[in-house]
N, C-alpha and C positions, 0 to 999 in steps of 0.2 A: 424628471427634467434634466438631471445631470448625468444621465446614462452614458452618453457619447463622451463626456468629459471623464467620467469614472473608468471607462474602458480604455481611453487613451493613457491615462495616468498609470492604470495597471499594466499596460504594455510597456511603458517606459521603465517602471520599477522592475519588472520581470526580467528585463535585459541586464540588469544589474545583479542578478542572483549569482551569476558565475564569476563575479568579480571577487577578489580577495581584497587587497589594499586598493583604496580608490585614489587615483591621481586627479590632478586638477582638470586634466583633459576629459576624464571619465565624467567628472562632476558637470563640466561644461556642456558635454554632449547630451547628458540627461536632461539638464535645465533647459537647453535649447528646445528640446521636444516638449517639456512641461510649459514653456512659454508659448509655444505654438498651439498647444492644446487649449490654453487659457484664451488666447486670442480668438481662436475658432469658436469658443464658447461665448464670445461677445463680451469679455472682460475688457474694460477700458486699458488702452495701450500703456498709458502712463501707470496705472496701477499694477498692471502685469509686470511692467519693467521694474518697479520698485519692489515688488513681491520676490521676483527672481533674484534681485541683488541681495535682499536679506537672506534668502535660502542659501545663496552661494557662499556668502560670508561665513555663515554657521557651518556649512558642509565642509569647506577646506580647512576650517580650524579644528574640527573634532578629531580626536585621536581614534584610531581604529580599535575596536574592542573585540576580543575573541568570541565573546558571547552574542554578538549581534552580526548580522550580515550587512552588506552594502545597501541592499535593498531596504532593509528595516531601518537603516540609519537615515537615508535620504527621505524615505516616505514619512518618518516620524517628523522630521524638520518641516516638511511640506505641510503636514497636518497641522502642526503647531501654529505655522505662519498664516495658514488659512484662517484659523480661529482669530489670530491676531487682526487679520484683515477685516474680519466682519465685526470685530469689537465685542465688548461685554454685553450680555443680555441685560437689559434694564426693564423694571416693573412699571406698571402704569401708575401715573400719579394719581392718587385718591386724596381729596382734600379732607382735613380733620373736621372742617365745618361744612356739612352738606348745604347745597348739592354740589357735587363734583360735575363740572361741565366739560364734555368731550366734544370737540368740533371735528368732524370727518370731512375732508376735502378730497378732491381727485377729479381726474379728466373723465368724461363720459365714456362709459364702456369698461372701466377699471374694476367694476364690481363693487362699487362704494355702498349701494343700498343694501345689497345682500350681506356685505361685511359689516354694516352698522348693526343688523340683527344678530349676526354671529357674536359681535362683541358683546351685545346685550345678553346673550344666552351664556357667554362665558362669565359675565358678571353676576348672573342670577343666584349663584350659590351663596354669595355673601353680600349681595346688594339687591335693591329694588329699582332697576333701570327704567328709564322713559326714553322712547325713541321718538324724535321730532322731525317731520317732514318739512324741510326747508327748501326743497327743490320744487318751486311753484311754476317752473317754465317748461320742464320736459313732460309731455303728455303721459298721463296716468301715473306719474312718478309717486304721488301722494298715495294713490290707491295701492300700488305695488308695495310700498312700505307698511301700509295698514294690513294688507293681507299676510306679508310675511310675519309681522308683529303678532297678529292674531294666531297664526299656526304655531308661533314660538311661545305663545302665552306670555307675551311681553306687553307692558303699557305702551300706548301709542297715542301721539297728539298730532293733528294736522287739520289744515283749513284751506281748502282751494279757493282762489278768488280774493285772497287777503294779501296785504303787504307782508313780506317776509319778516320784517322787523316786528310787526304786531304779533305774528304767529310765535316768535320767539318769547316776546313779553308774556303772552297768554300761556305759553308752555310752562313758564316759571310758576305761575299761579296754579296750573294744573298739577304740576309736581308737588306743591305744598299741600294740596288737599288730598293727593293720592299717595303721600309718604314716599315719594321717589327720591332716593338720595343720589342718583346719578342720571344727568340729562345728556343724551347723546344726539347731537345735531347732524342730520344728514342733509348737507348742503347741496346746492346745484353744482353739476358738472357742465363742462363744455368739451367740445371736439379739440379744443386747444386753448391755451391760456390767453385772456384777453382783459382789457382794463376793466370792463363792465363786471366780470366775474370777480376780480380782486377787489374792486370797490364794495361789491356786495359782501364779500367775506369779512373785510375790515369793518364794515358797518355792523355786522353781526357780533363781532368781537368787542365792539364798543358798547352794545346794548347788554350783551351777557359775556363778560370776559371768560375765556375758557382756561381750564387748568391743563388741559391737553389739546394740542393741535396737531392732529394726525393726518398724514396724507396716504391715501390708498393707492398703491401703485401696481399696475398690471406688470407682472415679471416677464411676460411673454413680448413685451414691447422692446426689449434689448436695450440699446444705448439710449433710445428716446425716453425710456423710464427714467434713466439717471438724469437726463437733461431737465425733464419735467420736475423732478424732485428738487433739483438745484434752483429752478425758477420759483417754485412755490416757497422754498426755504427763505430765498431772498426777500420775498414780499410778505411772508407770514411769521418767520421765525418758528418753524415747526419743532415740535418736541418729540415725535415719533413717526415711524412709518409702519404700514402694514403691507406685505407683499402678497398679492393674490396670485392664484393659478400656479403654484408651485408644484402642482400635480401634472401639469401640462408637458407637452413634448418640445418646447422651446429650448434654446441653448442655455439659458440660466444665468449667463455672466453678469447680469444686471444685479442680481440677488447677492453676488459675491462683492461686487464693487460699489454698491450704492451707499454704504456706511462711510467707505473710504473717501469717496468723492464728495459727498454732502456733509459729513460730520454729524448726521442725524441717526439715532439708533433705531434699528428695526426691532419692533416690539412684538409683533404677531406675524403668523404666516397662514395663508389660506391654502389648504391642502385637499380641497374637494368642493363640490357643489352643495352638498347638504349644509344645513344651517349650524350644525355642530362641528363642522370641518374647519376649525380655527384653532392653531396651536400657538403657545408662547414660543417665540424664536429662540432657538438655542444655537449659537455658533458651534458649539462642541458636536452636537447631533448632526447639524448640517455638514460639517467638515467630515464627520465619520462616514456619512453616507456618500459623500464625493469620493472618499478614498477607498470605498468598498469595505469599510470596517462595520457597516450595518448601523442599527439604531436601537440597541437593546432597551434603553430607557423609554423610548416611545412604544416599543413592542410591549414592554411590561404594563405601561399605562393602558394600552389598549386591552391587555389581558384582564386587568382589574376592572376597566369600564364594562367590559362584557359580562362581568358578574361571576367569573370563575373563582370559586371560593377558596379560602385559605386552606381549608380542610383538604381540598382536592390536590393542591400543591404539596401539602404535608405528606400525602401518601408516598410511601417509599417506592422506588423504582422495583425492588424486589417483589413487593406486594403486587404491584401493577402487572409485572411480568407473569406472575402465576395466575391472576384473575382476568387478564386481558383477553377479550373476545370482541365479536363484531358488534354486540350491543353497545360496549364501551366506545368502539370506534365511531358508531353512528352519533353517540353523544358528543364525541370530540369534533366531528363534523359540524354539528349544529352550533357548538360553542364557537368555532372558527368562523362561522357565517356571521355572528354577532359582531365580530371584531373588524369587520370591513372588507374592502376589496383585497383579494388574495394576493395579487401581484405586488401590492404595496407593503403587505405584511412580509412578503419574501424579501423585499428590498432592505428590510430592517434587520435581517438576520445576517451577521458577519460571515463573509465567505460564501454565501449562497450563490453569488453570481460566478463563483470559481468552480461550482461543482460540474463535473463533466456531464455533458449532454443535458444540463439543467435549462428548462425553458419556462418562464412564468405562465405562458399560455397553456402549459400542461396542468396548471393548478387553478385555472380560472373559475369563476362562479358556476358555468355551466358543467364543468367537470365534476365539481363538488356536488352538485344536484344529481348528477348521473350516478356518482358513487353512493349517494344516499339512496337513490331508487333502488339500486342494485340490493343494498342491505335491507331495505323495506320490503323487498320481494321474497325474502327469505322466511322460513318458519322460525318461530322462537328457539327451537332446538338447533337449527343450523346456525344461528347466530351465537348460540352459546357454545357450540362444538362444531367449528367449520371443517374439522377434519373428515366429516361425514359428507361433505358436499363433493360428490363425484360427478361423472359425466352426464347422467340423466337429470340430475338436480341442477346442474349448471345451465343446461339448455332450458329448463323451466324457469330458472331465475332470470336468464336473458330475455326470454319471451315476456315475462311478467313485468320487467323493468324497462322494456323497449329498447333494449341494448343488444349487445353480441356476446357470445360465449367467450370471445377473446377479451372484452372488457372485464367480464366476470373474473376471468383468470388472472388479469392484471391487479384487480382490487384484491384478490385472495394472496397473490405474490406481495403487495405492499403491506398487507396485514402481517404476513410472516416476517417481513423485514423489520416492521416496527416491533413486533414481539422480541426479535432477536436484539434490537436496540436496547429495549428495556432490560433484558437479561445482562447485556454487556454493562449497561450503566449500573445496575445493581451489584455487579461483581467488583467494580471499582471502588476503592476506599473512599468513604465520604460522599458517595454519589447522591444520596439523597439530601445530604446537607447542601452540597452545591446546588442542587435543583431548588431547594427552598430558598436559598440565599439569592439566587437569580432573580426571583420574584418578590424579594424584599420582605420576606418572612423570616422570623427568628426560629 
């Protein structure tokens, strides 16, 4: 989502690389570009103006240090102020006396029903959640939630044709008999905020007072998302926000400014269509990705979720370099596939966008399947000893995998580059220790 903003900020900071000591004019010129980039990303004008003022105040006061460049100095301040703008991450409120009640509100089309199930899945590790269909007006809304809950193996309660307040009362009894300690209410949405919608939401809160009142916001709506959040907060006194569609290609400024404008913390972010694509919102990680610093923490979480063992991480780079062959490369491809879309993983790696000629489309899912097919078309001997793969073997492998000899050559060249990388890593002092510490292992 923040690709355009990231590229523009990167361009601004790169212009400062040639600068030694920064003058106020240099700072003003750079921040003028930063402000323009923020406005183009759909950040609220007042929020952008206040942010730039804070960055400028800090930038002109700092003494120049010989150990850092002008680029590093300004970009660090921007990074820290972006974090401050988005506020501290706050945990979901869980009542010490069950059940915890979470009311999910939002405009129609924001992804509220799907997000309700995503939140239930997130809570499944430590709780027994129940999702309740309170949207009795939209056609098939109850059935949609029932199917999603069933696929996610989450308890569901809903009853079409009844009054919504009766459904809520009956859901409490259902939760008691099924030992559900969290009740998530998927309320009705509208195309716009109206009195009928707000009256219904307020009536629900009187029957079953919620511990959390969460608004699901479509981050692709731009400034309209911020305006909707303000209106809901004035009427409901929200306790949290969930931003959906952060994996989309919109400008994304609303995600940056919504906390500053509403004062309501963003607690989760929807980063995909799958029911497990919900992340705890982290301002540090978000700011890091906007600044092109990657998201190592998010990458590590995906590595662990994919089931890559501690033993695999412990293996020293030197040992890998000696043993590394195409069998091992095939295993790596299979593990990468488990971690999710390749272009998103690449965006988590610091500096990946600065690599010359790097294109995420070169490492998409289709490309990965092609490379797997090439290795799978090899004999066991060829996988273990790629040096024997000469002209006639390459033609046979290309035909067997439905690719070309050029693609086979590219894969073998990538393999050789990876082998050299492991050798370089193993020759550096503490290389294995750094690799293990990166993935959180002692």
